[in-house]
C-alpha positions as CSV (number, residue, x, y, z in Angstrom):
1,M,-15.3,15.1,24.7
2,K,-17.5,14.4,27.7
3,Y,-19.4,11.1,27.8
4,K,-21.3,10.3,30.9
5,Q,-18.7,10.0,33.7
6,Y,-15.9,9.7,31.2
7,E,-13.5,12.1,29.3
8,I,-12.7,11.0,25.8
9,V,-9.4,12.6,24.8
10,Q,-6.6,12.4,22.2
11,Y,-3.6,10.4,23.4
12,H,-0.6,12.4,24.6
13,P,2.7,11.2,26.1
14,D,1.7,11.9,29.7
15,L,-0.8,9.1,29.4
16,L,1.6,6.5,28.2
17,D,1.9,4.5,31.5
18,G,-1.9,4.4,31.9
19,V,-2.3,3.3,28.3
20,L,0.3,0.5,28.7
21,Q,-1.5,-0.6,31.8
22,A,-4.8,-0.7,29.9
23,L,-3.2,-2.6,27.0
24,Q,-1.9,-5.4,29.2
25,P,-4.9,-7.8,28.7
26,L,-4.3,-7.4,24.9
27,W,-0.5,-7.2,24.8
28,G,0.6,-9.3,27.9
29,D,2.4,-8.5,31.1
30,D,5.9,-7.7,29.9
31,H,5.8,-3.9,30.6
32,E,9.1,-3.0,29.0
33,N,8.4,-5.0,25.9
34,N,5.0,-3.3,25.6
35,R,6.6,0.1,26.0
36,S,9.1,-0.7,23.2
37,Y,6.4,-2.0,20.9
38,F,4.2,1.1,21.5
39,H,7.2,3.3,20.6
40,W,7.9,1.4,17.4
41,K,4.2,1.3,16.3
42,Y,3.1,4.8,17.3
43,T,5.9,7.1,18.3
44,Q,8.5,6.1,15.7
45,N,5.9,5.8,12.9
46,P,7.4,8.0,10.1
47,Y,4.0,9.0,8.7
48,T,2.7,10.9,11.6
49,E,4.1,13.9,13.7
50,K,2.7,12.4,16.9
51,E,1.1,9.2,18.2
52,L,-2.5,8.7,17.0
53,G,-4.8,7.3,19.6
54,I,-7.9,8.0,21.6
55,V,-8.1,7.5,25.4
56,A,-11.1,7.2,27.7
57,L,-10.5,8.5,31.2
58,H,-12.5,7.8,34.4
59,K,-11.4,9.9,37.4
60,N,-8.2,10.7,35.5
61,K,-7.4,7.0,35.1
62,V,-7.0,5.4,31.6
63,V,-9.8,2.9,31.2
64,A,-9.8,2.5,27.4
65,F,-7.5,3.0,24.4
66,R,-7.9,2.8,20.6
67,G,-4.8,3.2,18.5
68,Y,-4.4,4.2,14.8
69,F,-1.5,2.8,12.8
70,A,-0.6,5.1,9.9
71,T,0.8,4.0,6.5
72,R,1.3,5.9,3.3
73,W,-0.3,4.9,0.0
74,K,0.0,6.0,-3.7
75,I,-2.2,5.9,-6.7
76,S,-0.4,4.3,-9.7
77,E,-1.5,6.7,-12.4
78,T,-1.2,10.0,-10.6
79,E,1.5,9.2,-8.0
80,K,-0.8,11.0,-5.5
81,K,0.2,10.1,-1.9
82,F,-2.0,10.0,1.2
83,I,-2.1,8.5,4.6
84,I,-4.5,5.7,5.6
85,L,-5.3,5.0,9.2
86,I,-5.6,1.4,10.5
87,P,-7.7,1.1,13.7
88,G,-6.5,-1.4,16.2
89,D,-5.3,-2.2,19.7
90,V,-8.7,-1.5,21.1
91,C,-8.8,-2.4,24.8
92,V,-11.3,-1.5,27.5
93,D,-10.8,-2.1,31.3
94,P,-13.0,-5.1,32.2
95,V,-14.7,-2.9,34.9
96,H,-15.8,-0.4,32.3
97,R,-16.9,-2.7,29.5
98,R,-20.5,-2.7,28.0
99,R,-20.6,1.1,28.4
100,H,-20.0,1.9,24.7
101,L,-16.4,3.1,25.2
102,A,-15.2,1.4,22.0
103,L,-17.9,3.3,20.1
104,M,-17.1,6.6,21.7
105,T,-13.4,6.4,21.1
106,A,-14.1,5.6,17.5
107,K,-16.5,8.6,17.3
108,M,-13.8,10.9,18.8
109,A,-11.3,9.6,16.3
110,R,-13.6,10.6,13.4
111,Q,-14.0,14.0,14.9
112,Q,-10.3,14.6,15.3
113,Y,-9.0,13.0,12.1
114,E,-11.6,13.8,9.4
115,H,-9.8,16.9,8.1
116,S,-6.4,15.2,8.0
117,Y,-6.9,11.7,6.7
118,P,-9.3,10.3,4.1
119,I,-9.7,6.5,4.9
120,F,-9.9,4.0,7.8
121,F,-8.9,0.5,6.7
122,S,-9.5,-2.4,9.1
123,F,-7.5,-5.5,8.6
124,S,-8.4,-7.2,12.0
125,S,-12.1,-8.0,12.0
126,N,-13.3,-11.0,14.0
127,K,-16.5,-12.6,15.3
128,L,-16.8,-10.0,18.1
129,S,-15.8,-6.8,16.2
130,T,-17.5,-7.4,12.8
131,P,-21.1,-6.4,13.9
132,L,-19.7,-3.2,15.5
133,T,-17.6,-2.5,12.3
134,F,-20.7,-2.7,10.2
135,K,-22.6,-0.4,12.5
136,Q,-19.8,2.2,12.2
137,G,-20.3,2.4,8.4
138,Y,-17.5,0.3,7.3
139,V,-17.8,-1.6,4.0
140,P,-16.3,-5.1,3.4
141,I,-14.1,-5.4,0.3
142,V,-12.5,-8.9,0.4
143,S,-12.2,-12.0,2.5
144,R,-9.1,-12.7,4.7
145,G,-8.6,-16.3,3.5
146,Y,-5.3,-18.0,3.0
147,L,-3.6,-20.2,0.4
148,N,-1.5,-22.9,1.9
149,R,1.3,-25.2,0.7
150,Y,2.2,-28.3,2.7
151,N,2.4,-32.1,2.5
152,L,0.8,-34.5,4.9
153,P,4.1,-35.2,6.9
154,G,4.6,-31.5,7.1
155,L,1.0,-31.0,8.3
156,A,1.6,-33.7,11.0
157,R,4.8,-32.0,12.2
158,F,2.9,-28.6,12.2
159,A,0.2,-30.1,14.4
160,L,2.7,-31.8,16.7
161,S,4.8,-28.7,17.1
162,S,1.7,-26.8,18.1
163,R,0.9,-29.3,20.8
164,L,4.5,-29.2,22.1
165,N,4.5,-25.4,22.3
166,R,7.8,-25.0,20.6
167,N,9.7,-21.7,21.0
168,L,11.0,-19.3,18.3
169,T,14.6,-20.4,19.1
170,D,13.6,-23.9,17.9
171,I,13.0,-22.7,14.4
172,A,16.3,-22.9,12.6
173,I,16.4,-21.5,9.0
174,P,19.9,-21.5,7.4
175,I,21.1,-17.9,6.8
176,G,23.5,-17.0,4.0
177,C,24.0,-17.2,0.2
178,F,22.9,-20.3,-1.6
179,K,23.9,-19.8,-5.3
180,D,21.4,-17.3,-6.6
181,I,19.3,-17.1,-3.4
182,E,20.3,-15.1,-0.3
183,V,18.5,-15.8,3.0
184,S,18.8,-13.1,5.6
185,E,17.3,-12.0,8.9
186,H,17.6,-8.3,7.8
187,P,16.0,-6.3,5.1
188,K,17.9,-4.4,2.4
189,P,15.9,-1.1,2.3
190,V,17.7,0.5,-0.7
191,Q,17.3,-2.6,-3.0
192,M,13.8,-3.5,-1.7
193,S,12.5,0.0,-2.2
194,D,13.9,0.1,-5.7
195,L,12.3,-3.2,-6.6
196,A,9.0,-2.2,-5.1
197,S,9.0,1.1,-7.1
198,R,9.3,-0.9,-10.4
199,Q,6.1,-2.8,-9.9
200,N,3.6,-2.3,-12.7
201,F,-0.1,-2.0,-11.9
202,P,-2.7,-2.3,-14.7
203,G,-5.1,0.7,-14.6
204,A,-5.4,3.0,-11.6
205,K,-4.5,1.1,-8.4
206,I,-4.1,2.2,-4.7
207,Y,-0.9,0.6,-3.4
208,L,1.4,0.9,-0.4
209,D,4.2,3.4,-0.7
210,Q,7.2,1.2,0.1
211,D,10.1,3.7,0.0
212,E,13.4,3.4,1.8
213,T,12.0,5.0,4.9
214,F,9.3,2.4,5.0
215,F,11.7,-0.5,4.9
216,N,14.0,1.0,7.4
217,W,11.1,1.3,9.9
218,R,8.6,-1.5,9.1
219,F,10.7,-4.5,10.1
220,E,11.9,-3.1,13.4
221,N,8.8,-4.7,15.0
222,Q,10.4,-6.7,17.8
223,R,7.3,-8.8,18.2
224,K,7.6,-10.5,14.9
225,K,10.3,-12.7,13.3
226,Y,11.0,-12.2,9.6
227,V,13.1,-14.0,7.1
228,F,14.1,-12.2,3.9
229,Y,14.7,-14.1,0.6
230,F,16.6,-12.3,-2.2
231,C,17.0,-13.5,-5.7
232,K,20.3,-12.5,-7.2
233,K,21.8,-12.4,-10.7
234,N,25.4,-11.2,-11.1
235,N,25.4,-9.9,-7.5
236,E,22.4,-7.8,-8.3
237,I,19.1,-8.4,-6.4
238,T,16.4,-9.0,-8.9
239,G,13.5,-9.8,-6.5
240,Y,12.6,-10.3,-2.9
241,M,10.1,-12.2,-0.7
242,V,9.5,-11.6,3.0
243,V,8.2,-14.4,5.2
244,R,6.8,-13.8,8.7
245,V,7.6,-16.8,11.0
246,M,4.7,-17.8,13.2
247,P,5.9,-18.5,16.8
248,Q,5.8,-22.1,18.0
249,K,4.3,-23.7,14.9
250,N,7.1,-23.5,12.3
251,R,4.7,-21.9,9.8
252,G,5.6,-19.1,7.4
253,F,3.4,-16.4,5.9
254,I,4.5,-14.6,2.7
255,I,3.7,-11.0,3.7
256,D,5.5,-9.0,1.0
257,Y,7.3,-9.5,-2.3
258,A,8.4,-7.7,-5.4
259,V,9.2,-9.8,-8.5
260,P,9.7,-8.8,-12.2
261,D,8.5,-12.1,-13.7
262,E,7.2,-15.5,-12.9
263,F,10.6,-17.1,-13.2
264,T,11.9,-15.0,-10.2
265,A,8.7,-15.5,-8.3
266,L,9.0,-19.2,-8.7
267,K,12.6,-19.3,-7.6
268,L,11.8,-17.3,-4.4
269,A,8.7,-19.2,-3.4
270,A,10.1,-22.6,-4.2
271,F,13.3,-22.2,-2.2
272,P,11.9,-22.4,1.4
273,I,9.6,-25.3,0.2
274,K,12.5,-27.3,-1.4
275,N,14.7,-26.7,1.7
276,K,11.9,-27.5,4.2
277,H,12.2,-24.2,6.0
278,F,8.5,-24.5,7.1
279,N,6.1,-27.2,7.7
280,V,3.4,-25.0,6.3
281,L,3.9,-22.0,4.0
282,S,0.9,-19.6,3.6
283,I,-0.1,-16.4,1.9
284,S,-3.2,-14.3,2.3
285,A,-5.4,-14.9,-0.8
286,Y,-5.9,-11.1,-1.3
287,S,-2.0,-10.8,-1.6
288,V,-1.7,-13.0,-4.7
289,A,-1.4,-11.1,-8.0
290,G,0.8,-10.8,-11.1
291,P,3.7,-13.2,-11.6
292,M,3.5,-14.4,-8.0
293,A,0.0,-15.8,-8.7
294,A,1.2,-18.0,-11.5
295,A,4.2,-19.2,-9.5
296,L,2.0,-20.2,-6.5
297,I,-0.4,-22.1,-8.8
298,E,2.6,-24.1,-10.2
299,L,3.8,-24.8,-6.6
300,N,0.3,-26.1,-5.7
301,F,-0.7,-23.5,-3.1
302,K,-4.4,-24.2,-2.4
303,S,-7.3,-22.4,-0.7
304,A,-9.0,-25.6,0.3
305,G,-7.7,-28.6,2.3
306,I,-7.6,-29.9,5.9
307,L,-5.8,-26.9,7.4
308,R,-8.2,-24.3,5.9
309,S,-11.2,-26.3,6.9
310,V,-10.0,-26.5,10.5
311,E,-9.0,-22.8,10.7
312,K,-12.3,-21.6,9.1
313,F,-14.2,-23.7,11.7
314,I,-12.2,-22.4,14.6
315,D,-11.5,-18.8,13.6
316,G,-14.0,-18.0,10.8
317,E,-13.0,-16.1,7.7
318,W,-13.7,-12.4,8.2
319,P,-13.4,-9.5,5.7
320,L,-11.2,-6.4,5.3
321,F,-13.2,-3.2,5.8
322,V,-12.9,0.4,4.5
323,R,-14.7,3.6,5.6
324,P,-14.2,7.3,4.9
325,V,-12.9,9.1,8.0
326,A,-15.6,11.8,7.6
327,Q,-18.2,11.6,10.3
328,N,-21.2,12.2,8.0
329,F,-20.0,10.8,4.8
330,S,-21.7,10.6,1.4
331,D,-21.1,8.3,-1.5
332,Q,-18.5,10.6,-3.0
333,D,-16.3,10.2,0.1
334,F,-15.7,6.6,-1.0
335,Y,-13.7,7.9,-4.0
336,I,-10.1,9.1,-4.1
337,E,-9.0,10.6,-7.4
338,G,-12.1,9.1,-8.9
339,I,-11.2,5.6,-7.6
340,D,-13.9,3.7,-5.6
341,I,-12.2,2.3,-2.5
342,R,-15.1,-0.2,-2.1
343,N,-13.9,-2.1,-5.1
344,F,-11.2,-4.6,-4.2
345,R,-9.9,-4.6,-7.8
346,N,-8.8,-1.0,-7.3
347,W,-6.4,-2.0,-4.6
348,S,-3.0,-3.8,-4.5
349,L,-2.9,-5.3,-1.1
350,K,-0.4,-7.5,0.7
351,E,-0.3,-8.6,4.3
352,I,2.6,-6.2,5.1
353,C,-0.1,-3.4,4.8
354,S,-1.6,-4.7,8.0
355,D,-0.4,-3.6,11.5
356,G,-0.6,-7.3,12.5
357,S,2.3,-8.5,10.3
């Protein structure tokens, strides 16, 4: 697609070096780490046959990139499967900003993907991107707030560790088996996919398809540190919880879990608290459902407090957005198998669904 003095094209591997150069302001200066991350996120993604991204070229030089992270979803009543695209990694060369390249790459994506994919789902809105997201026809469905669990000494240590700029290597979480809880640095794809498949959803829900392929790939993201908690009974895994460790601040985010009952949920969530693995343990509010919701209430996770007040003041609290991929969509395009994607109650969402976790 021609746009003024630019060519807007689909990404292809010959453009990789230029794309990595364009992404440096967003991803940092470690070129080899950026290359590895790009391959994990886009090339090795099991839900696409090729990398999904749009590139803006100026005199054959890459000056902008917009990537699309693919995940597969299911509908609980029909087992219908489909791919959702998560837009992200938007970066424009500073020299070429304020020339609508972000809008034009998004327009090109709609043209290229509208016959293959039904939905865009944005997890990464912020103060700068939200007005543009609205302009592109996205609809907000839920806030991105957090529930936190900490005590005042833990909060003080959290604040101090932030100021001291601690490294990941300073975060020491004991790994091994502790009676009926196993703590690991690695997933168990077979057992985790089996537990995820047993989840019950009231009514028709859209939920992430967490099969063995998903678990084999998803946690290979070398830019994140994960800790896996497994609840065991008679050597059988009966539930799991995944915590993303936030660099430098000794904070954990519960990004995924599968539990059959409140008892299992309570055991898993209470273990890192009791053993002081984190100064602050958090979970996105939209992730809390079923037995885990009751367990977190009992453990005194709260949406208010000092930490939330500070974070809301500094970062704001922005929504998740959805939009049909179709360029000229109608109201009917917001429905999949009769389910309205604009209604948060029709979704089962956890932070692992996001490309940022």
